[in-house]
FINUDO-847653 format. One record per residue (C-alpha): x, y, z. Coordinates in steps of 0.05 Angstrom, whole numbers, plus 5000, padded with zeros to 4 digits. Layout:
REM residues N
XYZ...
This chain:
REM residues 435
809169940544813970260494821570260504823970890468831270870491832470140476828770210409833170800389839570430404837269810365835570250305842370600310846069930310842269710248843970360212851370150211853770870215861071030223861971170298866271790295864171980366865271740437866171220466872870980443871170250433866970450371862269870382867769350375866468780422871068660480865968500534860568360484855968950498859769510464854869580405849569780455854070290489852970970458853371700480849172320471848972310395843472630353836772330372839371990435836872560480840572810543839472540613839973230645836073590591831073070569826273260514825872630472826671880484829371950556823772410576818571930547821871340583821971720649814671900639813271150632816871030698813071600731806471280710808470610737810670890805804971400808809472010818809472730797816372640768821172060764828372200742833271660722839871580758845871250727849571350793845170910837841571170899847871560920846572080865839272130884840872210958845272810941839673100898834273000951838273371004839973920955832674020936830274031008835774481033834974970975827975170999829775281072833975741116835875151160842274761151840074181195836973521174833873011222836272321201835671611227842471381251842670771205843771221144848470981089855171321085853071651019848372071061854172301103858272491042852272871014851773261079859173431075858473691004852274101021854874321090848974031127848573931202845673261223841173151283841172391291834872011308836471401349831670801358828070761424830770061435837669771427838569611354843369311304848069801268844269691203837369771232833670241279826470401263824171091286816871151309812471741291811671891366819271931375819972381314814572851339817872891407824473071375821373611332817473901390823673991433828074261376829575001380829275061304825974601253830274211204829874291129827873561123826972891158830972321127829271591139832270941113826670451098827069871086833569831124839169341110835968791152829268881117825569261172820369751147818670411181811670701191812371171132804971381135805671571208812271941198809272301138803372551180808272831232812373181178806073481148804173751216810774121219810874291144817473911134818873461075819972721088825672411048826471661045832371241025828570670993834670380959832569670975825169740960823869930888819669310879815069490937810769910891808569280854806968810912799668640927800069140985803669750959809069901010812970400969814671041008811571490954804971120961805371191037806571941040813972091028815372740991821572460957825071800956830671450920830570740893836470320872833069970814839069510807838269220877831468890868829268990796832568700732836869320720844369400710848469620770848070370779840970440754836370820800830671310808829271970842821772000856817772630871810872520902804672710861802573260908809473580905807774040964814674360963815574450888821373960881819573700812821374340775828674300798829573540802833473450737838074040755839373730823841173060792845873400742849773740797851673070827851972630765857072480711856572870646857472190612851671770639851671040618846770900561847270160579844170340646838970780614836970230566836469760625831770240662827770330599826769580587825069490661818969930650816269420601817768850649814169220706808269370663807368670635810268160683812568390751806168290792805367570768812767430779812767740848806967300870810566670847817066900879813767060946810766370946817666060937820466500992814966281040816865561026824065721045821866091108817865471129824465081132828065601175829965361245831766081265827766721264827267151201827367881226825868181157819268511143820668561069816968091022823267920981828567921036830367381086834567591146836566991187838367091260844866701265846566811338844466101358847465731298853465271304855065131231855365851205859165631143853165251119851365751065858365741035858364981038851764971001854165440946850566070968853166780967848967211014848267961009851068081078853267701140856367941205855567371253849067641281844867651218845467381147841567751093838967431029836067870974831467470928827767670865823667330811830167270771832966760820832466050794828865470826835765180840837465810880831365710924832764970932839865110955837565611007832265141033837364581036842065021077836665171128834764431134842064271150842764851199844664661270841465071325845365001390842965531439837466011456838466721432840167161491845467661468843268321437847568611381852069181404848369851408849870401359854670871396852171581410858371981396859572711414860273161353866673561359866973821287861973891231861473321182863973761126870074011165871873311187871372991118875273551085880573611139887573321133887172621161891472031180890171291188891370981256890270301289883470271324886870151391890070841385883771201362880071331428879372081438880972231365875972541316873272111260874872371190872071961132867571391156871270731154866270181137865669731077859869661030855769281048853169511096856470201091853170451155858370891191860370631259863371301277860671911242865372421212866772961265865072511324869972361380871571621379870071241443871370541468864370361447866270531375872470101381868269501402864169551338870269691294873369041319866868661311866768861237874168711229876069441218883169501244885170181218881070811215881571511188882072071239883072821235890372991237892673351299
């Protein structure tokens, strides 16, 4: 597969032209990558008005993911989440979106910018803050009892713990009500290239976002906005415009080259590499003395509630993606070395299991919305100790990334249940609407 963006930059470097344009480093090496870092010069095309090399590269990505349109993001999935909501809301009179409660805080900020109301979908069973799979039956029940239909249904799958929703079933429900299904697939770009294609677009989503940098060999910030082939709602014709509204006018050409080169890797090597990687992961799983709750092929989520030596990963020289005492998440790809896999297996072999799992993670609080998300986020706010926050209204969500799942949603009244979770995640001060 050709790589038009990377090829153009390579040719430009060899031309040895005087760089009398942005950026200011002029190709002089400080980090060592400056020669590759260009801007929208003649021939380089424009990300938000692609007609040349960027368009050809995006068409390559679209062919690989089997979409009607794939648009590059240099602002990660956050930019694509904004664009998805904008595109869906633009075609509807409704201001309400149905969303699974384990949504990333970037979804909340997008709703504030677009003045969306959120109807939260909670899991039928008690669930971890980062998880919460919604069944098609539960979604249909919520839609049936709603006085007015939302402009979209928004699901996070895979979630942070690696659990995967029934996208096909949810898609069928959405089609029944003529509502688009939007999926935050930030963690699952690689799913399109597994033996069993589990990518949301393949399973019936109308739009989804992928963070390419999370699971593919792409620089941080590289992502995709995908529009399904059927494009029932006509999203593709406005997709680039939507991305431009929420993106920088100076997108990183380093990221664009990375996305471009990734197309070649996907086309030539990824399926073989994924097969080998999954075999290594299964070998690690066989050494686990605790359950792996992940359903993702490339993610291991160890249930740590019965482990005595919880520092074992640090002692073994491992940096996990996320750990909160209940679960530790490891994101693996074909780019991990054999040494990485050996270290992880060694840690599990040394793990000391001391008790039977009996405690459930704290439930996600169901707060009462006192203000709209937009009004709360754009209100004057103050920071208070969590002990003094009961009865106050949450302003900006206070939660780190990862996992960046809001404990209290902007506009909700904070309860003692929220405080329990804030303390569990070592959040001692939170932002509340000023009285």
